[in-house]
C-alpha positions, 0 to 999 in steps of 0.5 A: 445711538449709544453710550461711550461709557456703557453702550445702553442708549444714550440720551445725548451726542456731542459731536464737538467732543465725538460722545454720546452718553446715557443718564446716567454717564452724562449726569456724572459727566456733568459734574466730572467734567465742572469739578476738572474746569474748576480745578484747572482755573484754580477757580475756589476750593471747597473752604472757600464760601460761593454765592451762586447768581440765579436767575431762575433758568436752566444754566445758573440753577444747574450750576447751583445743583453742581456744586450743591452735588460737589459738596461746596459751601453755597448759597445763592442771590437772586436780583429781583429786576422789576421786570414784570410786565404781561409775562410777570417776568420777575415774579416767575423766575424767583418763584423757580428759585425759590422752589429749587431752594428750598427743595435743596435747603439751600439758603437764597438771599433775594435782592430788591432792585427797586429798594436799593435804587428807587427804581426797577431797570426798566424804570432806569432804562426808562429814564436814562438817555443809555438805556431808551429802546431797551434795557440791557445795558442798563440792567448790565450795569445794575446786575454787576455792581449789585452782585458784586456789593452783596456778595462783599457785604455778606462775606462770600469768598467767591461770586460765581455766575452761570455763562456758558459757551455760546454766552462767552462766544458770544460775547467775544464776537460782538468785541472783535466784531467792534475790536473792543479791546478794553471789553476783550481784556475784561474777559475772563473766566476767574476775575481775582478778588481785589481791594471791593471787588469779591472774586468772579468765576465761570465755572460752566464757560465750557459748556453749550448751553444745549449742554446745560439744558439737557443736564437742568432737563435729566435732571428734573430742575424745574425753571423758567423755559421764557427768556427775559423779554428784553432780550429778543431782537439784541445783537448778543441772540444775533452773534448766537445764531450765528454761532450756531450756525458756524458750530453746525457746520464745524463742530467745535468751533465756539470752543476753539474760539473762546479757548484760542482767546484765553490762550491769547490771554494767558500768552499776553495779548489781552491781559486782564486791566491792572488799577496800577499799570493802568494808572487808575484808582480805585476809591469809594463812590459818594453814592453807593460807597462801591469803589469806583476809578471814576473821580465823583460817582461811579457810573451806575449812580450818574446815571441814577442822579443824570435825569434829577439834573435835567428835572 
């Protein structure tokens, strides 16, 4: 297997692109493609301040590395969720994120979920009906609110997350299976800023998990390899396995699936939610101050307050 660019020994073959590349050309390809996606989807400019959500994993650290190499104004955000059982997941992942930032002299903001909400994510999951069993739904709610809150309060123009093609395809597949139209309307590469909400972007959405892992490995980026212990056995993992089986038989199927959906959105079949058109009024939550369409507390504050009412 040789590099299609220079004829040297290739380190990766991407069947969906009919492309094989050596180490140097692959690392350059990832950077060039990311810049192309940023421009194509009008994500941000060199003048914007970008907050990159990092978990200590390959995708988020790889994204931060690429944006840093491209010269964007970036700082990192690590949410300490308090997932610290026998494997000390949060402690370990924070160490990787901290080491990455220090090695490149980049600024990393660390937000402690327990300080903000009085409980870690596993503790919140145990005391709330929605999170009993697996805390993934609680975790998602906490991360969405706390990432946005931090971006807005610190004055960042953009919040960048490292969702990859596997993430996007699995999320879309699950919503199609359930015909969850509301969630499909919320799935986008760019969510524009509005009052109380930062612009949200996904520069890595067209790269597979294999491609982001290869980038981190070839760049020498140290990252936590273990999955979150609560992710094991979730529907998202099952969906990824099914989609990978289809990808093996039909290279490019995941990319066609996601890009086809985005094309349908562009043609108006799944328009993004607009609060004015949908008759929703945004107002500050009396509990946390974040914008919400609820008449009282936002969904996260209601979740936290529920056990107190039952006590």
